N, C-alpha and C positions, 0 to 999 in steps of 0.2 A: 315493444319499445320502438322498433323501426317504423311501424305504422304511425305511432304517435308523433315521432320525430318528423315524419313526412307530412304531417298536418291532417291526419285522418280525422274526419268529423262524423263518421258513421259508427254509432254504438254497435250495430250488428257486425260490421266488418272488424271492429276492434275485438269483440268477443270471439268472433270466428278465428281471427289471427292468433289470439292467445290459446284457444283450444287446440287448433291445428298445430301450433308450434310445439305444444307438449306432446301431442300424438306423434308428430314427425320425429321428435327426439327419441321417443320410446321405440318407434318402428326402426329407426336408423341404428339403434343400439341392439335391438333384440333379433331382428331378422337375420343378420349375418351369423349370429350364434346358432340360430336354428339351421341355417344352411350348413354350417360347420358340423353340427351334430349329425345331420343326414349323411354328410360326406364320411364321417367317422363310421357310421353304421355300414355303409357300402364298403368301406375299406376293411372293416372287420369281416364282412362276408367274403371278400376276396382272399383275405389271409387265412380264414378258416378253410376255404376251399383249397388253397395252395398247400396248406399244411396237411390236409387230408389226402391230397394227391401224392405228396411226397411220402407220407406214412404208408399209403397203399403200395407204392413202389418198393419201399423198404420191406414191407411184409412179404411181397413176392420174392424178393431177393433172399430174405432170411428163411422163407419156407422151403427152399431147396435143401437146407441142411438141418433146420430145427423147426419142425412143424408146431411144436408146443409153444415156442416163443413167438411164432408168427401169428398164432390165434388171437391173442389180445390186441396185437397191432392192427389186424383186420377189423376187429370190432371198433377200435378207436378211430381208424381211418373212415369207416362207414359213418360213424357219428359226426365226425368233422365235416365230411363231404355233404351230408344231408343238412347239417346245421348251417354250413356255409351257403348252400343254395337258398335255404329259407331266409337267411339274413340278407343276402343280396336282393332277394325278391322284396323283402321289407324295405330295403333302401330305395328301390325303384318306386315302390308304392308311396313312400314318404316324399320322395322327390316330386312326384306328380301332385301329391296332396298339398305341399307347401307352395306350389306355384302361385296361388293367389296372394300369398304373403309376399313373395318375391316381387310380383308385379306391383303391388302397392308400395313396396320399398323403392322400386325404381321410379315410381311416379312421384315420389316425394320432392325430387328436385324440380319437376315441372310445376308442382303446386307452389313451391317457393318462388319460382319464376313468375307465376301468376300474381302472387302478392307483390313481387317486385314491379310488375307492370302497373299494378294499382298505385304503388308509391310513385312511379314515374308519371302517371297520369295526374296525380295530385300535385306533383311538383310543377308540371306544365300548366295546370289550372291556376296555381298560385302565382306563377310568373306572368301568365296572360292577364289575370285580374289586376295584378299590380301595375302592369303597363297601361291597361285600360283606365284604371283609376288615376294614374299620373296624367294621361292625356286629357281626361275629363276635367281634372283640377286645373290644368294649364289653360284649358279653354275657358273655364269659368273666370279665372283670374284676368284674362286678357280680352274677354268678349266685349265688355263695355268700352274699354279704351280704344280697341280697334274699330268699333263702330263709330266712335266720335272722331277718329282720325281718318275715316273713310277707307280703311284698308280691308275692304270687303272680300277681296280675292284671297288674302292671307287668312282671314277669318273663315271663309268657306273651306279652305284647305284644312284648317285645324279641325273644323267640325267633321269633315269627311274622315280624317285620321282618327278622331275620337270614336266615331261610329264604327269604323273598321276594327279598331282595337277592342271595342266592346263586343262586336260580333265574334272576334277571335276568342275572347274570354268566355263567351257563352258556349262556343263550340268546344273549348277545352273542358268546360264544366260538364257538358253533355257527354263528352268522351269518357271522363272520369266516372260518371254515373253508369254508362254502358259497361265499362270494365268491372265496376262493382257488381252489377247484376249478373254478368257472365261468371264472375268469380264465385259468387254465392251459388249460382245454379250448378256449376261444374263440381264444386266441392260437395254440394248436397247429393248430386248424382253419383259421384264416386263413393261417397260415404254409404249410400244405400247398397251399392254393389259390394262394397267391402263387408258390410254386416252380413249380407246374404251368403257370400262366398266363404268368408272366414268361418261362419258357423258350420257350413257344410264340410269344410276342410278339417275343422277340429274333430268332427264326428268320425270322418274317415281315418284321421291319424290315430285317434283313441282306439277305434275298432281294429285297425291294422296292427297296432302295437300289441294289443291284447291277444289277438289271434296268433301273432308271430311268437310271443312269449310262451303261449300255451303249447304251440307246436314244437318250439325248441325244447321246452321242458319234457315233452313226450318223447322227443328224439333221444335225449340223454337218459331218460328213465328206461327207454327200450335198450339202450346200450348197457346200462347197469344190469338190467335183467339178463342180457346175453352173457355178461361177465359172471353173473351168479350161476347161470347154467353151466358155463364152461369151467368155472373154478369155485365150486361150492365150499371148499375148505379154506379158501383164502381169508386171512385175518382182516384184511382191509374191507373185503365184502361183508364180513360179519359186523364190522364197525359201522358200515354204511346202512346195514339193516337196522342197527340200533338207532341211527339218526332218523 
């Protein structure tokens, strides 16, 4: 809508502006959520590790007086510490993997500025052409009368001004065309980079999360097996076996 209001006359730029507007809206809405999710994963890893560390300290303190009670605490603290380390590593991997998304998100404002430059160039082109047309019309209206009155000096000055304003209008039009070409070229270049990097990043993210989930599941299955060995008659263990 902004491009149309600015007098955009290129169907390609109009289509590009409409497409990029929708894409920028989606990126601006989604990427901060992705960053927030990665932050939550890293925070979860930190809290798992902190909880495991405190549980380990508690197990050592309790072990002085009640070894049987300290046993399950040690198993739980070990699982928490290992899961915390793996979750933190996943957070670091994801932070690196989503970097291309964040870069594209930050570049959105520069792309919007590029479209604003095109609108500014169109405005200057329109103003320059309007002034040139006004000078040309004034010259045509007064040319015959000034020749008959012998005001050749004034007529020459008006012709010079008309030619100067026409040259300014031509230059403004050339500038608008140059801006359009640069805009299309840069949007296309960034788009090709985005497709390539986002595809690779999504594969890394999917692979990393799959691996981390499998390792975390193995960590807690190992902890459950340790509980089973230590407390074979525990009813909660029996119910877990049923599950």
